[in-house]
C-alpha positions as CSV (number, residue, x, y, z in Angstrom):
1,N,149.2,94.6,113.2
2,Y,145.9,96.2,114.4
3,Y,146.8,99.6,112.4
4,D,148.2,98.0,109.2
5,G,144.7,95.7,109.4
6,F,142.4,99.2,109.2
7,I,144.7,101.0,106.9
8,A,144.0,97.7,104.2
9,Y,140.3,97.6,105.3
10,Y,139.8,101.7,104.8
11,D,141.7,101.2,101.2
12,K,139.1,98.3,100.4
13,Q,142.3,95.5,100.2
14,Y,140.4,93.0,102.2
15,P,142.3,90.3,102.0
16,E,145.3,91.9,103.7
17,A,143.2,93.5,105.9
18,L,141.7,89.9,107.1
19,E,144.9,88.6,107.6
20,S,146.4,91.2,110.0
21,F,143.2,91.7,111.7
22,Q,143.1,87.6,112.5
23,R,146.5,88.0,114.2
24,V,145.2,90.3,116.7
25,V,141.4,88.9,117.2
26,D,142.3,87.3,120.6
27,Q,144.5,89.8,121.9
28,P,143.0,92.1,124.9
29,K,141.8,95.7,123.9
30,Y,141.3,94.4,120.2
31,D,138.9,91.3,120.9
32,V,136.0,93.6,121.0
33,I,136.4,95.6,118.0
34,V,138.1,93.2,115.5
35,P,135.4,90.8,115.2
36,Y,133.3,93.2,113.3
37,Y,135.5,94.2,111.0
38,I,136.3,90.3,110.0
39,A,132.7,89.7,110.1
40,E,132.1,93.2,107.6
41,I,135.2,91.9,105.3
42,Y,133.1,88.7,105.1
43,Y,130.0,90.4,103.7
44,Y,131.9,92.6,101.3
45,Q,134.1,89.5,100.2
46,N,130.2,88.4,99.4
47,K,131.0,85.2,101.8
48,P,127.4,85.4,103.4
49,D,128.0,82.1,105.4
50,K,130.9,82.2,106.7
51,L,129.8,86.0,107.8
52,L,126.8,84.3,109.8
53,S,128.7,81.4,111.3
54,Y,131.7,83.9,112.3
55,A,129.3,86.5,113.8
56,E,126.8,84.9,115.5
57,P,128.5,83.1,118.2
58,Y,130.1,86.8,119.1
59,L,126.5,88.2,119.0
60,K,125.8,85.8,121.8
61,S,128.3,86.6,124.6
62,G,127.2,90.4,124.2
63,K,130.3,91.7,124.9
64,L,131.2,93.6,121.5
65,Y,132.1,97.1,121.4
66,Y,130.2,97.2,117.7
67,N,127.7,94.7,119.2
68,D,124.5,96.7,117.4
69,D,126.1,97.4,114.5
70,L,127.0,93.7,114.3
71,K,123.2,92.6,114.8
72,H,122.5,94.9,111.8
73,L,124.9,93.3,109.8
74,V,123.7,90.1,110.4
75,G,120.0,90.9,110.2
76,Q,120.9,92.9,106.4
77,T,122.7,89.3,105.7
78,Y,119.9,87.4,106.5
79,F,117.6,89.7,104.8
80,E,119.5,89.7,101.5
81,Q,119.4,86.1,101.7
82,K,115.1,86.4,102.2
83,D,115.5,84.5,105.1
84,Y,112.9,87.5,106.6
85,S,112.1,85.1,109.9
86,K,115.7,85.5,110.9
87,A,116.6,88.7,110.0
88,L,113.7,90.4,111.8
89,P,115.2,89.9,115.2
90,Y,118.5,91.2,114.5
91,L,116.7,94.2,112.7
92,E,114.5,94.9,115.2
93,A,117.2,94.7,117.9
94,Y,119.5,97.0,115.9
95,E,116.5,99.4,115.7
96,S,115.8,99.7,119.4
97,G,119.3,100.7,120.0
98,A,119.9,103.2,117.5
99,S,119.2,106.9,117.9
100,T,118.1,107.4,114.2
101,L,117.6,104.7,111.2
102,N,118.0,105.8,107.7
103,K,115.0,104.9,104.8
104,E,116.8,102.0,103.9
105,D,116.5,100.7,107.7
106,V,113.1,101.4,107.7
107,Y,112.0,99.7,104.9
108,E,114.1,96.6,105.5
109,L,112.5,96.1,108.9
110,A,108.9,96.6,107.5
111,Y,109.3,94.3,104.7
112,C,110.4,91.7,107.3
113,Y,107.3,92.4,109.4
114,Y,105.2,91.9,105.9
115,Q,107.1,88.5,104.9
116,T,106.1,87.3,108.3
117,N,102.6,88.6,108.4
118,N,103.0,91.3,111.0
119,L,100.8,93.5,108.8
120,P,99.9,96.2,111.1
121,K,103.6,96.7,112.2
122,A,104.3,96.6,108.8
123,I,102.1,99.5,107.8
124,A,103.6,101.6,110.5
125,G,107.3,101.3,108.8
126,F,105.6,101.5,105.0
127,K,103.8,104.8,106.3
128,Q,107.3,106.5,107.3
129,L,108.5,106.0,103.7
130,S,105.4,108.0,102.1
131,G,107.2,111.2,101.5
132,T,109.9,109.4,100.0
133,D,110.4,110.5,96.1
134,D,112.2,107.3,94.6
135,S,112.4,103.8,94.1
136,L,112.1,103.0,97.6
137,G,109.4,105.4,98.2
138,Q,107.2,103.9,95.2
139,N,107.9,100.3,96.3
140,S,107.2,101.1,99.9
141,M,103.4,102.7,98.7
142,Y,102.8,100.0,96.5
143,L,103.2,97.4,99.4
144,L,101.7,99.4,102.0
145,G,98.7,99.4,99.7
146,D,98.8,95.8,100.0
147,C,99.1,95.4,103.5
148,Y,96.0,98.1,103.4
149,L,94.0,95.6,101.1
150,K,94.8,92.6,102.8
151,T,93.3,93.9,106.5
152,G,90.4,95.1,104.5
153,Q,90.9,99.4,104.7
154,K,90.2,99.9,100.8
155,A,89.9,103.6,101.5
156,E,93.6,103.7,103.0
157,A,94.7,101.2,99.9
158,R,93.7,103.9,97.5
159,N,95.3,106.4,98.4
160,A,98.7,104.2,98.8
161,F,98.1,102.7,95.4
162,A,97.3,106.4,93.9
163,Y,100.5,107.8,95.1
164,C,102.3,104.8,93.8
165,A,100.8,105.3,90.4
166,R,102.1,108.8,90.2
167,S,105.9,107.2,90.3
168,N,107.4,105.9,87.4
169,Y,110.8,104.2,88.7
170,N,109.0,100.9,88.5
171,L,106.8,100.3,85.7
172,K,104.8,97.7,86.4
173,Q,104.1,98.5,90.2
174,Q,103.2,101.4,88.5
175,E,100.6,99.5,86.0
176,V,99.3,97.5,89.2
177,S,98.7,100.5,91.1
178,R,96.7,102.1,88.3
179,F,94.6,99.3,88.2
180,N,93.9,98.5,91.9
181,Y,93.7,102.4,92.2
182,G,90.4,102.4,89.5
183,K,89.2,99.2,90.8
184,L,89.3,100.4,94.3
185,S,87.5,103.5,93.3
186,Y,84.8,101.2,91.7
187,E,84.3,99.5,94.8
188,L,84.3,102.6,97.5
189,G,81.6,104.4,95.1
190,Y,84.0,107.0,93.4
191,Q,82.2,106.2,90.1
192,D,83.6,109.2,87.7
193,A,87.2,108.8,89.0
194,A,86.7,104.8,88.2
195,L,85.5,105.5,85.3
196,N,88.3,108.0,84.3
197,S,91.3,105.9,85.6
198,L,90.6,102.6,84.2
199,K,89.0,104.2,80.5
200,Q,92.8,105.6,80.4
201,F,94.8,102.3,82.1
202,V,92.7,99.7,79.1
203,T,94.5,102.6,76.7
204,D,97.9,102.6,77.9
205,Y,98.1,99.1,78.8
206,P,96.2,97.3,76.1
207,Q,97.7,93.7,76.6
208,S,97.9,94.0,80.6
209,S,97.3,90.7,82.5
210,Y,95.0,93.2,84.4
211,G,93.1,94.3,81.3
212,S,89.8,92.1,81.2
213,E,88.9,92.7,84.7
214,A,89.5,96.6,84.0
215,R,87.2,95.8,81.1
216,E,84.6,94.4,83.1
217,I,84.4,96.8,85.8
218,L,83.9,99.5,82.8
219,A,81.3,97.7,81.7
220,H,79.8,97.5,85.0
221,L,80.6,101.4,85.2
222,F,78.8,102.4,81.9
223,M,75.8,99.7,82.5
224,N,75.2,101.7,85.6
225,T,74.9,105.0,83.5
226,D,72.8,103.2,80.7
227,D,75.5,104.0,78.4
228,Y,75.3,100.5,76.9
229,K,76.9,101.5,73.5
230,N,80.0,102.2,75.0
231,A,79.9,99.2,77.8
232,L,79.4,97.1,74.7
233,T,82.9,98.4,73.2
234,V,84.3,97.3,76.1
235,V,83.1,94.0,76.8
236,E,83.7,92.8,73.2
237,A,87.5,93.4,73.4
238,I,87.5,91.1,76.4
239,P,89.0,87.8,74.7
240,D,88.1,85.5,77.3
241,K,84.5,86.1,78.8
242,T,84.1,84.5,82.1
243,P,80.6,83.5,83.3
244,E,80.8,87.1,85.3
245,V,81.1,88.9,81.7
246,Q,78.8,86.7,80.2
247,R,76.4,87.7,82.5
248,A,77.3,91.5,81.6
249,Y,77.3,90.6,78.3
250,Q,73.6,89.4,78.3
251,R,72.4,92.7,79.8
252,I,74.4,95.0,77.8
253,T,73.7,93.1,74.6
254,F,69.9,93.6,75.6
255,G,70.3,96.9,76.4
256,R,71.6,98.4,73.8
257,A,69.1,96.5,71.6
258,V,66.4,98.6,73.1
259,Q,68.2,101.8,72.8
260,L,68.5,100.7,69.0
261,I,64.5,99.9,68.4
262,N,63.9,103.0,70.1
263,D,65.5,104.7,67.6
264,G,64.5,102.7,64.7
265,D,67.4,100.3,64.3
266,L,65.6,97.1,64.2
267,D,68.4,95.3,61.9
268,A,70.9,95.8,64.5
269,A,68.8,95.7,67.6
270,D,67.8,92.4,66.2
271,Q,71.3,91.2,65.9
272,L,72.3,92.3,69.2
273,L,69.2,90.1,70.8
274,T,70.6,87.3,69.2
275,T,73.7,87.7,70.5
276,S,72.3,87.9,74.1
277,L,69.9,85.4,73.9
278,K,73.4,83.3,73.4
279,Y,74.4,84.0,77.0
280,P,71.4,83.0,78.9
281,S,72.3,83.8,82.4
282,D,69.2,85.6,83.6
283,K,66.5,83.7,82.7
284,S,64.0,87.1,82.6
285,L,66.6,89.0,80.4
286,Q,66.2,86.0,78.1
287,Q,62.2,86.1,78.1
288,L,62.6,89.7,77.3
289,A,64.8,89.4,74.6
290,M,62.6,86.8,72.9
291,F,59.7,89.5,73.4
292,W,61.5,92.0,71.5
293,K,62.5,89.7,68.7
294,G,59.0,88.8,68.4
295,E,58.3,92.5,68.2
296,I,60.5,93.5,65.5
297,A,59.3,90.9,63.5
298,L,55.8,91.8,63.7
299,R,57.3,95.4,63.0
300,R,59.1,94.2,59.6
301,G,55.7,92.6,58.7
302,N,56.9,88.6,59.2
303,A,54.1,87.2,61.4
304,D,55.3,83.8,61.7
305,G,58.6,85.2,62.9
306,A,56.6,87.0,65.5
307,I,54.1,84.2,66.6
308,Q,57.2,82.2,66.9
309,W,59.0,84.3,69.1
310,T,56.0,85.4,71.1
311,N,54.9,82.0,72.1
312,Q,58.3,81.2,73.2
313,Y,58.3,84.3,75.4
314,L,55.1,83.2,76.9
315,S,55.6,79.4,77.2
316,L,59.3,80.4,78.6
317,G,57.9,82.7,81.2
318,G,55.2,80.2,82.6
319,P,52.4,81.6,84.3
320,A,53.7,85.0,84.8
321,P,56.3,86.1,82.0
322,A,59.0,88.6,82.7
323,A,57.8,91.9,82.3
324,L,59.7,95.0,81.9
325,G,57.7,98.4,80.4
326,E,55.9,97.7,77.7
327,A,57.2,94.2,77.0
328,N,54.9,92.3,79.4
329,E,52.4,89.4,79.3
330,Q,49.3,91.6,78.0
331,T,51.0,93.3,74.7
332,A,52.6,89.9,74.3
333,H,49.0,88.4,73.8
334,Y,48.1,91.3,71.6
335,N,51.1,90.9,69.5
336,L,50.3,87.3,68.8
337,G,46.6,87.6,68.6
338,Y,47.7,90.4,65.7
339,S,50.0,88.2,64.1
340,L,47.2,85.2,63.7
341,L,44.6,87.7,62.7
342,K,47.2,88.7,59.7
343,K,47.3,85.3,58.8
344,Q,43.6,84.8,59.0
345,Q,43.1,82.1,62.0
346,Y,40.3,83.8,63.5
347,S,39.8,81.4,66.5
348,E,43.4,81.4,67.8
349,A,43.5,85.2,67.3
350,L,40.6,85.5,69.3
351,Q,41.8,83.3,72.3
352,Q,44.9,85.9,72.4
353,F,42.8,89.1,71.8
354,Q,40.6,88.0,75.1
355,Q,43.6,87.6,77.4
356,A,45.0,90.6,76.2
357,Q,41.8,92.1,77.8
358,Q,43.4,92.6,81.0
359,A,45.1,95.9,81.3
360,Y,48.6,95.5,82.9
361,G,50.9,98.8,83.3
362,T,50.7,102.0,81.9
363,N,49.3,101.6,78.6
364,G,47.4,98.3,79.7
365,A,44.1,100.3,79.2
366,Q,44.5,101.4,75.6
367,I,45.5,97.9,74.4
368,A,42.8,96.1,76.2
369,N,40.1,98.6,74.7
370,D,42.1,97.8,71.1
371,A,42.2,94.1,72.1
372,T,38.6,94.4,72.6
373,L,37.6,95.8,69.0
374,R,40.2,93.2,67.8
375,A,38.2,90.5,69.3
376,A,34.8,91.6,68.0
377,D,36.8,91.3,64.5
378,C,37.4,87.6,64.7
379,Y,33.6,87.3,66.0
380,Y,32.6,89.2,63.0
381,M,34.8,87.2,60.6
382,L,33.6,84.0,62.2
383,K,30.1,85.1,61.0
384,D,29.3,85.1,65.2
385,Y,27.6,88.2,64.9
386,D,26.1,88.3,68.1
387,N,29.3,88.1,70.0
388,A,31.1,90.4,67.7
389,Q,27.8,93.1,68.4
390,S,28.2,92.9,71.7
391,L,32.0,93.6,71.8
392,Y,31.3,96.9,69.4
393,N,28.7,97.9,72.1
394,K,31.2,97.7,74.6
395,A,33.7,99.9,72.8
396,I,31.3,102.6,71.6
397,A,30.2,102.5,75.7
398,S,33.7,103.3,76.7
399,G,33.9,106.3,74.2
400,Q,37.8,105.1,73.9
401,P,39.3,105.6,70.2
402,G,37.5,103.1,68.1
403,S,34.1,103.8,68.8
404,D,33.7,105.5,65.7
405,Y,34.9,102.0,63.6
406,A,32.7,100.2,66.3
407,L,29.8,102.0,65.0
408,Y,30.7,101.4,61.7
409,Q,31.0,97.4,62.1
410,K,27.7,97.5,64.2
411,G,26.1,99.1,61.4
412,I,27.8,96.6,58.5
413,I,26.6,93.7,60.7
414,S,22.9,95.3,60.8
């Protein structure tokens, strides 16, 4: 019966083999061998519950010839049922008694550690499969990267995801790994690698669920290099703008608007400033956008628009409005005074020019000097010749540009 069962087992005639083995399972000489074959037949017949109920009592006795192999079989069965906590002790016991393990055994044990949150042992297991060029190797590197992330080892996670990203056995894992590689490169300061990998990622996976986050990171990368043009293109492609994206969008549209002002494209700059004001996350940028809208209106000869936006800049900023380069309180008072002067509102313009005489920043002295002349002009138009002449004298004494104009005006007054 034993030989008959073994031949049928070898020929995969499992019902016949099982019948013969069951006749001798309790016989001396065979009772330490046959139970393993019976359990394995249940495995091949896809009867996991029957296998477990049959095999585990024999394992408790510990007297089987194929004791380690039966532990492996029971662990394998629990693993396939996704009951990793029960699979783990059997697979560990098999590993401790085995002289060598194949890559599948290494993977299953590491995966059980991963699922039971024993991440150091999971890492040690998955690392053994780093040179495996197949789907098992790719999956191992993917899980290894996740283990490293969960334990805060970002540099090691980046390397693991880079390996996984080079394999295409599992396309979804490849996609996620390419994203994680780019994201970790950004977080670890590898700006060029992050920029190149994420640009390629959004091109290759336009509908990816990670697309919005990838574009958000790209926008920050472009901002870091003042490349607001490309940053704008990227962030506008994000369909649902989270609060973080909105903060970036405000900064990007403002930065690009300032570049366009410097290039002389006032129409496009004005439109972007309007967009920037729709996302007032940063109050300083909101104030500065108002300043530049006033500046653009002034350059276009729109005195009313210049007065409106410059007043908003000054009032929103309170006692200390936001300043960035030539966008500052002194320039705002000067622009406001100039706009009021064009509307022949001389008393109001005078107040603004008086405040603009307080030097501020790099070009502050030049603006203060011109504000003195414009204040004198306001007095002149109000027929307050004494105060006008006093300010013209101050301009003449300074020797600054405009002193010849002050001499002329003094002559007119005389």
